[in-house]
C-alpha positions in Angstrom: 3.0 26.8 35.8 3.7 28.1 32.4 5.7 25.7 30.5 9.4 26.7 28.7 7.8 26.4 25.1 5.0 28.4 25.8 7.1 31.0 27.6 9.3 31.0 24.4 6.2 31.1 21.8 4.8 34.0 24.3 8.3 35.5 24.0 8.6 35.2 19.9 10.9 32.6 19.7 9.6 29.5 18.1 8.9 26.2 20.6 11.1 23.8 20.6 10.2 20.9 17.6 9.1 17.5 18.8 11.1 14.5 18.1 10.4 13.0 15.1 9.2 9.6 15.1 11.0 6.5 13.6 9.9 4.2 11.2 11.5 1.4 9.6 10.5 -1.7 7.0 10.4 -4.9 8.3 10.6 -7.3 4.4 11.2 -11.1 4.5 10.2 -14.3 2.4 8.4 -15.9 5.1 4.7 -14.8 5.2 5.4 -14.6 9.3 6.6 -11.4 8.4 3.2 -9.8 8.2 2.7 -9.9 12.1 5.5 -7.1 12.2 2.9 -4.8 11.4 2.0 -4.3 15.0 5.5 -2.7 15.9 5.0 0.7 16.5 8.0 1.7 14.5 7.5 -0.3 11.3 5.0 0.9 8.2 5.8 -1.0 5.8 6.1 -5.0 5.9 6.7 -6.6 3.3 6.3 -10.2 2.4 8.7 -11.3 -0.6 6.3 -13.6 -2.1 7.1 -15.4 -5.4 4.2 -16.4 -7.8 4.0 -19.7 -9.0 4.1 -20.6 -12.5 0.6 -22.1 -12.1 -0.7 -18.4 -10.7 1.6 -16.7 -12.9 -0.4 -18.7 -16.0 -3.5 -18.0 -14.5 -2.7 -13.9 -14.2 -1.3 -14.2 -18.0 -4.7 -15.9 -18.9 -6.5 -13.3 -17.2 -5.2 -10.8 -18.8 -5.3 -11.9 -22.0 -9.4 -12.3 -21.8 -9.5 -8.6 -20.1 -8.3 -5.6 -21.6 -9.5 -3.5 -18.8 -11.7 -4.8 -15.8 -12.3 -3.0 -12.2 -14.7 -4.8 -9.6 -15.0 -3.5 -6.0 -16.8 -5.3 -3.3 -17.2 -6.3 0.3 -16.0 -9.7 1.1 -15.5 -12.3 4.5 -13.0 -15.1 4.7 -16.7 -17.1 4.1 -17.6 -16.0 1.0 -14.5 -14.5 -0.5 -14.0 -17.4 -3.0 -17.6 -17.7 -4.4 -17.3 -13.7 -4.9 -14.3 -13.6 -6.7 -15.1 -16.2 -9.1 -18.6 -14.6 -9.7 -16.5 -11.2 -10.4 -13.9 -13.0 -12.3 -16.4 -15.0 -14.8 -15.7 -17.3 -17.0 -11.9 -15.8 -17.9 -11.5 -16.0 -14.2 -9.0 -18.9 -13.6 -10.0 -20.8 -9.9 -6.2 -20.1 -9.4 -6.4 -16.5 -9.1 -9.5 -16.9 -7.2 -8.2 -19.3 -4.6 -5.1 -17.2 -3.9 -6.9 -13.9 -3.4 -9.4 -15.6 -1.1 -6.1 -16.6 0.7 -5.1 -13.4 1.1 -8.4 -12.0 2.0 -8.5 -14.5 4.9 -4.8 -14.2 6.3 -5.7 -10.0 6.2 -9.3 -10.8 8.2 -7.8 -13.1 10.4 -4.1 -10.7 11.4 -6.4 -7.7 12.1 -9.0 -9.6 13.4 -12.0 -8.2 11.0 -15.3 -9.9 9.5 -14.8 -8.2 6.6 -12.8 -6.6 3.6 -13.2 -4.1 1.1 -11.0 -5.4 -2.0 -10.3 -4.2 -5.2 -9.0 -5.4 -8.2 -8.0 -3.3 -10.9 -6.1 -3.6 -14.4 -3.9 -0.5 -15.1 -2.9 1.1 -18.0 -1.3 4.0 -16.0 -0.3 5.1 -13.0 -3.4 5.4 -10.9 -2.0 7.7 -8.0 0.8 9.2 -9.7 2.1 11.3 -6.9 3.4 10.5 -3.9 0.7 10.4 -0.7 -0.4 8.8 2.3 -3.2 7.0 2.9 -5.7 8.3 5.4 -6.8 4.3 6.4 -5.3 2.2 9.3 -3.4 -0.2 7.1 -3.2 -1.8 3.4 -2.7 -4.3 1.6 -1.6 -4.1 -1.9 0.1 -6.9 -4.4 0.6 -6.7 -7.7 0.5 -10.0 -9.6 1.6 -8.3 -12.9 3.3 -5.7 -14.3 5.5 -2.9 -12.3 4.8 -2.6 -8.8 3.8 0.2 -6.0 6.5 2.8 -5.3 7.6 4.0 -1.9 9.4 6.4 0.1 11.5 5.3 4.0 10.2 7.7 6.1 13.5 9.2 7.6 14.2 10.4 3.6 10.2 12.3 3.4 10.0 16.1 4.0 6.2 15.2 4.8 5.7 19.5 4.6 5.9 18.9 0.5 3.1 16.0 0.4 -0.5 17.4 -0.4 -1.2 21.4 -1.5 2.7 21.3 0.2 3.9 20.2 -2.6 2.7 23.4 -4.7 1.1 21.4 -7.9 5.2 20.9 -8.4 5.9 17.0 -9.9 7.7 14.9 -7.0 11.4 15.5 -8.4 11.0 18.9 -8.1 8.8 19.5 -4.9 11.6 18.9 -2.5 9.3 15.9 -0.7 12.8 13.7 -1.2 16.4 14.8 -1.8 17.5 12.3 -4.2 16.0 9.7 -6.4 17.8 7.3 -5.3 15.5 7.1 -2.3 11.9 5.7 -3.9 12.0 2.1 -3.4 9.9 -0.2 -5.2 8.0 -3.5 -4.3 8.2 -6.4 -6.6 5.7 -8.4 -8.7 4.4 -10.7 -6.1 5.3 -9.0 -3.0 2.2 -9.2 -0.3 2.9 -5.5 1.3 1.3 -3.8 4.3 1.1 -0.2 4.3 0.6 1.5 7.4 -1.8 4.5 7.1 -2.3 7.7 8.7 -5.5 6.5 11.0 -3.6 3.9 12.6 -3.5 4.3 16.3 -0.2 6.1 17.2 0.8 6.3 13.7 0.0 10.2 12.6 2.7 12.1 10.9 3.9 8.8 10.0 1.8 6.7 7.5 4.0 5.3 4.5 4.3 7.5 1.6 4.0 5.8 -1.7 2.5 6.4 -5.4 1.4 4.0 -8.4 4.0 3.5 -10.7 4.6 4.9 -14.6 3.4 2.3 -16.4 5.1 1.6 -20.3 2.9 2.0 -23.4 2.0 -1.5 -24.1 2.2 -3.1 -20.5 -0.5 -3.2 -18.0 -0.5 -3.7 -14.2 -2.7 -6.6 -12.3 -3.4 -4.9 -8.5 -5.2 -5.9 -5.8 -5.7 -4.0 -2.8 -7.3 -5.2 0.4 -9.2 -2.5 3.0 -10.8 -2.8 6.6 -14.5 -2.9 6.2 -16.8 -2.5 8.9 
């Protein structure tokens, strides 16, 4: 039997639109909130983490000793600390290295991973200045110093204006969102899990986000963790 949608299309009427997926954010100052990533309706989880003064000092010292820095590596919970210490070199504080290794351990445990792809970068400009979605299952992001990642609630996004759909226009002119007030921002120190397009069942619902503009003379220290097989 011909479905009603197919019959409508044959007659020249567009088929009824599929119901839009609902997605929400979950946030807490407790790290246990990260497990909410497994809830279907959640596409960003935010652990509102306060950095200790010791960690802040460690980050400041690292940035003072490194004008530019970028490293990418695949690590396991077992070798993460040694690998990070080696990469950061003589100016890499044990406090910063230990904190990153702890996040690797948490990330791998949460998703049952044997290893993770790690990237640590000092940024003086926006790395991905336009709103976009990631073609990954899930990505962890945290900013140790400086301005942090911006994102849009799922219900406030016209996804047809992503990528080529923007027709080269900047985000605020493309029609991607209706009002600047819809733009949300992580706090420095927050640990966020961004659910991507490759998470099963999350197609067309990956979190829309971008790198923030960095003021002249300011720098960010950004860590990301990805699935690695």
